[in-house]
C-alpha positions as CSV (number, residue, x, y, z in Angstrom):
1,M,92.3,59.0,74.5
2,R,94.7,61.3,76.3
3,H,96.4,61.3,79.7
4,T,95.5,64.1,82.0
5,G,97.8,63.3,84.9
6,N,98.8,65.8,87.5
7,S,102.2,67.4,86.7
8,Q,103.2,67.2,90.4
9,T,103.0,63.4,90.6
10,D,106.1,62.5,88.6
11,S,109.3,64.6,88.6
12,S,111.6,61.9,87.2
13,G,110.8,62.6,83.6
14,N,109.8,58.9,83.0
15,T,106.3,59.8,81.9
16,P,104.8,62.6,79.8
17,A,102.3,63.5,82.5
18,A,103.8,67.0,83.2
19,L,103.9,67.9,79.5
20,L,100.4,66.7,78.9
21,D,99.3,68.7,81.9
22,L,100.9,71.8,80.4
23,L,98.9,71.2,77.2
24,D,95.6,71.4,79.2
25,G,96.2,75.1,80.0
26,F,94.1,76.4,77.2
27,R,91.2,74.1,78.2
28,R,91.2,75.5,81.8
29,T,91.3,79.0,80.5
30,K,88.3,78.5,78.3
31,V,86.3,76.7,80.9
32,L,86.8,79.6,83.4
33,A,86.2,82.4,80.8
34,T,83.1,80.7,79.4
35,A,81.6,80.0,82.8
36,V,82.1,83.7,83.6
37,R,80.6,84.8,80.3
38,L,77.5,82.6,81.0
39,R,77.3,84.3,84.5
40,L,77.2,80.8,86.0
41,F,78.8,82.0,89.3
42,D,76.4,85.0,89.5
43,H,73.4,82.6,89.1
44,L,74.7,80.4,91.8
45,A,75.4,83.3,94.1
46,D,71.8,84.5,93.6
47,L,70.1,81.1,93.8
48,G,72.4,79.3,96.3
49,A,72.6,75.9,94.5
50,L,71.4,74.4,91.3
51,S,70.8,70.9,90.0
52,T,71.9,70.0,86.5
53,A,68.3,70.4,85.2
54,E,67.9,73.8,86.9
55,A,71.3,75.0,85.5
56,T,70.2,73.9,82.1
57,T,67.2,76.2,82.3
58,V,69.1,79.1,83.8
59,L,72.0,79.0,81.4
60,G,69.9,78.4,78.4
61,L,71.8,75.3,77.3
62,A,71.0,71.7,76.5
63,E,71.4,69.2,79.3
64,R,74.5,67.4,77.9
65,P,76.8,70.5,77.6
66,T,75.5,71.8,80.9
67,H,76.5,68.6,82.7
68,M,79.9,68.7,81.1
69,L,80.5,72.3,82.0
70,L,79.4,71.7,85.7
71,T,81.7,68.7,85.9
72,A,84.7,70.6,84.5
73,C,84.1,73.4,86.9
74,C,84.0,71.0,89.8
75,A,87.2,69.4,88.6
76,L,88.9,72.8,88.5
77,G,87.7,73.7,92.0
78,L,85.3,76.4,90.8
79,L,82.2,74.5,92.0
80,D,81.3,72.2,94.8
81,R,78.7,69.4,94.4
82,D,76.6,68.0,97.2
83,P,76.4,64.2,96.5
84,A,73.2,63.9,98.6
85,T,71.2,66.5,96.7
86,E,73.2,66.4,93.5
87,R,73.2,70.2,93.5
88,Y,76.1,72.5,92.6
89,R,77.2,75.7,94.4
90,N,80.1,78.1,94.1
91,S,83.3,77.1,95.8
92,A,84.7,79.6,98.3
93,Q,87.2,80.8,95.7
94,A,84.5,81.3,93.1
95,Q,82.2,83.1,95.5
96,R,85.0,85.6,96.4
97,F,86.5,86.2,93.0
98,L,84.0,85.3,90.3
99,V,80.7,86.9,91.4
100,S,80.3,90.2,89.7
101,T,79.0,92.1,92.7
102,G,82.1,91.2,94.8
103,R,84.8,93.7,95.7
104,H,87.5,91.3,94.4
105,Y,85.7,90.3,91.2
106,L,88.2,89.2,88.5
107,G,85.7,89.2,85.6
108,G,87.2,92.3,83.9
109,F,90.7,90.7,83.7
110,I,89.2,87.3,82.6
111,Q,87.4,89.1,79.8
112,L,90.6,90.9,78.7
113,V,92.5,87.6,78.7
114,E,89.8,85.8,76.6
115,E,89.1,88.6,74.1
116,Q,92.5,90.2,73.7
117,Q,95.4,88.1,75.1
118,Y,94.2,84.7,74.1
119,P,94.0,85.4,70.4
120,G,97.4,87.2,70.6
121,W,99.0,84.2,72.2
122,E,97.5,81.9,69.5
123,D,100.0,83.6,67.2
124,L,103.0,83.5,69.6
125,L,105.3,82.1,66.9
126,T,104.8,85.2,64.8
127,A,105.5,87.4,67.8
128,L,108.7,85.5,68.4
129,R,109.9,85.4,64.8
130,E,109.0,89.1,64.0
131,N,109.7,90.5,67.5
132,R,106.4,92.4,67.5
133,P,103.0,92.4,69.3
134,T,100.2,90.3,67.9
135,V,97.5,91.8,70.2
136,W,97.6,94.9,68.1
137,D,99.4,96.1,64.9
138,P,102.1,98.8,65.4
139,A,102.0,99.4,61.7
140,S,98.5,100.7,61.9
141,R,98.8,102.9,65.0
142,P,101.7,104.3,67.0
143,T,100.6,103.0,70.4
144,K,98.2,100.4,71.7
145,F,95.7,102.9,73.0
146,A,95.8,105.3,70.0
147,V,92.3,104.1,69.1
148,D,88.9,105.5,68.6
149,D,86.9,105.4,71.8
150,A,84.2,103.5,69.9
151,T,86.4,100.4,70.0
152,G,86.0,100.1,73.7
153,E,89.7,99.1,74.1
154,V,90.4,101.6,76.9
155,Q,87.3,100.6,78.8
156,L,88.2,96.9,78.4
157,F,91.7,97.5,79.8
158,W,90.4,99.7,82.6
159,N,87.9,97.1,83.6
160,A,90.7,94.5,83.7
161,M,93.0,96.6,85.8
162,A,90.1,97.5,88.1
163,S,89.3,93.8,88.7
164,L,93.0,93.1,89.7
165,S,93.8,96.3,91.5
166,S,92.0,95.6,94.7
167,S,94.0,92.4,95.5
168,L,97.2,94.0,94.2
169,A,96.7,97.1,96.3
170,D,96.2,95.0,99.4
171,V,99.6,93.3,98.7
172,V,101.5,96.5,98.3
173,V,100.0,98.5,101.2
174,H,100.8,95.6,103.6
175,A,104.4,95.1,102.4
176,Y,105.8,98.5,103.3
177,D,105.2,101.2,105.9
178,F,103.6,104.1,104.0
179,S,102.5,106.0,107.1
180,P,105.2,108.7,107.0
181,F,104.1,110.0,103.5
182,R,101.6,112.7,102.8
183,R,101.6,113.4,99.1
184,L,101.3,110.4,96.7
185,L,101.8,110.5,92.9
186,D,100.6,107.1,91.6
187,V,102.0,107.0,88.1
188,G,100.0,104.8,85.7
189,G,97.6,104.4,88.6
190,G,94.7,103.2,86.4
191,P,91.5,102.8,88.5
192,G,93.2,104.4,91.5
193,E,92.8,101.5,93.9
194,L,96.3,101.8,95.5
195,G,95.7,105.5,96.1
196,I,92.3,104.8,97.6
197,R,93.7,102.1,99.9
198,L,96.6,104.3,101.1
199,C,94.3,107.3,101.7
200,Q,91.9,105.1,103.7
201,L,94.8,103.8,105.8
202,N,96.5,107.2,106.2
203,P,93.9,110.0,106.8
204,R,96.5,112.7,106.3
205,M,97.6,111.5,102.8
206,R,96.5,113.2,99.6
207,A,97.0,111.4,96.2
208,T,97.2,112.2,92.5
209,I,96.4,109.4,90.0
210,Y,98.4,110.1,86.8
211,D,97.3,108.2,83.7
212,L,96.1,108.7,80.1
213,P,93.2,111.2,79.9
214,A,90.7,108.6,78.8
215,V,91.7,106.4,81.8
216,C,91.4,109.3,84.2
217,E,87.9,110.1,83.1
218,L,86.8,106.6,84.2
219,T,88.9,106.8,87.4
220,A,87.4,110.1,88.4
221,L,84.0,108.5,88.4
222,R,85.3,105.7,90.7
223,L,86.8,108.2,93.1
224,K,83.5,110.2,93.3
225,D,81.6,107.0,94.0
226,R,84.0,106.1,96.8
227,G,83.6,109.6,98.4
228,L,87.3,110.3,98.1
229,D,87.4,112.9,95.4
230,D,88.2,115.5,98.0
231,R,91.5,113.8,98.8
232,L,92.4,112.1,95.5
233,R,92.5,113.7,92.1
234,T,93.3,112.5,88.6
235,F,95.9,114.1,86.3
236,G,95.6,113.1,82.6
237,G,98.8,112.9,80.6
238,D,101.1,110.7,78.6
239,L,104.0,109.2,80.5
240,L,106.1,108.8,77.3
241,T,105.6,112.2,75.7
242,D,105.1,114.6,78.7
243,D,108.2,116.4,79.6
244,E,107.6,116.2,83.3
245,L,105.2,114.7,85.9
246,P,103.3,116.7,88.5
247,H,105.7,117.9,91.1
248,G,105.6,118.3,94.9
249,H,105.3,114.7,96.2
250,D,107.1,112.8,98.8
251,L,106.0,109.4,97.4
252,V,105.8,108.1,93.8
253,T,104.5,104.6,93.1
254,L,104.7,102.5,89.9
255,T,102.7,99.3,90.1
256,N,102.9,97.0,87.1
257,V,103.8,99.9,84.8
258,L,107.4,99.6,83.8
259,H,107.1,96.1,82.3
260,M,105.4,97.8,79.3
261,W,108.7,99.3,78.1
262,D,112.4,98.6,77.5
263,E,115.1,99.6,79.8
264,R,116.0,102.8,78.0
265,T,112.4,104.0,78.1
266,N,112.1,103.0,81.7
267,E,115.2,105.0,82.6
268,T,113.6,108.1,81.1
269,I,110.4,107.5,83.1
270,L,112.4,107.0,86.3
271,R,114.2,110.3,85.7
272,K,110.8,112.0,85.4
273,C,109.7,110.3,88.7
274,H,113.0,111.5,90.3
275,A,112.2,115.1,89.3
276,A,108.6,114.8,90.6
277,L,109.8,113.9,94.1
278,D,110.7,116.3,96.9
279,D,114.2,115.9,98.4
280,E,114.3,112.7,100.4
281,G,111.2,111.5,98.5
282,V,110.7,107.8,97.9
283,L,109.9,105.8,94.8
284,V,108.2,102.4,95.2
285,I,108.2,100.0,92.2
286,A,105.8,97.0,92.5
287,E,106.3,94.3,89.8
288,A,106.4,90.6,89.0
289,F,110.2,90.6,88.8
290,V,112.0,87.9,87.0
291,D,114.9,86.3,88.8
292,D,118.3,87.9,88.4
293,G,119.6,84.6,87.1
294,G,116.9,84.5,84.4
295,T,115.3,81.1,85.3
296,G,111.8,82.3,86.5
297,P,109.7,82.5,88.5
298,Q,107.0,81.0,86.2
299,A,104.4,83.7,86.6
300,A,106.8,86.5,86.0
301,A,108.4,84.7,83.0
302,L,105.0,84.1,81.4
303,M,104.0,87.7,82.0
304,S,107.2,88.8,80.4
305,L,106.4,86.8,77.3
306,N,102.9,88.4,77.4
307,M,104.7,91.7,77.0
308,L,106.1,90.3,73.7
309,V,102.6,89.7,72.3
310,D,101.1,92.9,73.8
311,T,103.8,95.7,73.7
312,V,106.6,97.1,71.6
313,G,109.8,96.5,73.7
314,G,108.2,95.6,77.0
315,A,109.4,92.8,79.3
316,N,109.3,91.8,83.0
317,H,112.8,92.9,84.1
318,S,114.9,91.6,87.0
319,R,115.5,93.5,90.3
320,A,119.1,93.9,89.3
321,A,118.2,95.5,86.0
322,Y,115.9,97.9,87.8
323,E,118.6,98.7,90.4
324,S,120.9,99.7,87.6
325,M,118.2,101.9,85.9
326,L,117.4,103.6,89.3
327,A,121.1,104.4,89.9
328,R,121.4,105.9,86.5
329,A,118.3,107.9,87.1
330,G,119.8,109.4,90.3
331,F,118.2,107.3,93.0
332,S,120.0,105.9,96.0
333,T,119.6,103.4,98.8
334,V,117.6,101.0,96.7
335,R,116.1,98.2,98.9
336,R,114.4,95.0,97.9
337,V,111.1,94.4,99.9
338,P,109.4,91.0,99.8
339,V,105.6,90.6,99.7
340,A,103.5,87.9,101.2
341,A,104.3,84.4,99.9
342,D,100.6,83.9,98.9
343,A,100.4,87.3,97.1
344,P,98.7,87.4,93.6
345,T,101.1,86.6,90.9
346,G,100.8,90.2,89.5
347,V,103.3,91.4,92.1
348,N,106.1,89.4,93.7
349,G,108.1,92.1,95.4
350,L,108.8,95.8,95.8
351,L,111.8,98.0,95.1
352,V,112.1,101.1,97.3
353,A,114.5,103.9,96.2
354,R,115.2,107.2,97.8
355,K,115.9,110.4,95.9
356,S,118.9,111.2,98.1
357,E,120.9,109.5,100.8
358,R,119.4,109.7,104.3
359,P,119.5,107.1,107.1
360,G,116.1,105.9,108.1
361,H,112.9,104.9,106.3
362,A,114.1,103.5,103.0
């Protein structure tokens, strides 16, 4: 028998409840990922509500594991159960984020976590001892995405970023006034959601999504489907090896890009961004920053550790570290911009830096 107490109920350290709660993390992950894989939330969205017997038939499982899964999903707030009818339905959160037809569907990221990050974290001790990623082997290929298209790794990553990008884009566009800008370069823009949102909100804006060629092929299809391919274009390249980025922009954005590399590499990237900007242009960095004092916050600290198992040299850096990098790259008037307190953990703030000193917007 094991205790599954809530970690918030005892802060005195007199019981192991908080530690045992931490140990339950992998169980929660697997319940969520498996329910998504079984399309449980899609079935409930289509059918409205299901009894245990009906869910057993729909999921193709025996009654015992079906009942256990439904109970666990209720306990995690993923399902609601009507005691009068003994039928289960999606919770409001599951209906919004776990139904595959929804705009904010997180299934792509959940799949990435289960299939790629989960096994990598299983070998965290090796990553720590050998200071190398465990998601992929640097000895067998120079970069994570130097792979044959048949592996589907680029598609898996693109799907994951697409499932997160809608919520993250909403956070960024509402944290800062982008209305003065007309020409956006979204570096490492992936599925292009930030550019899409900014162009929708600012009719005079034009945007270029810069990313790997294989990523841009997928993103170009997305832009065409949205009817925005006349105002947004993709530009395939390699941020590490290209000598320069496309020029002629008054705004450059980097959303959850720089945590993939070390400070020296990031400074090189920031210099390329500086060169891509017009005079008085602005660079916006959106990240899950770790505290300057190095004590958290939890989501950023865990994501930083994820960069150990997933990258060579990456880390979630502090705002102070980025401010030093930006100054060395030639930027001025760096400003820290908060985001909404309930923002997704993928972004907890912005840094806004101007190419040259000028009173006003930045």
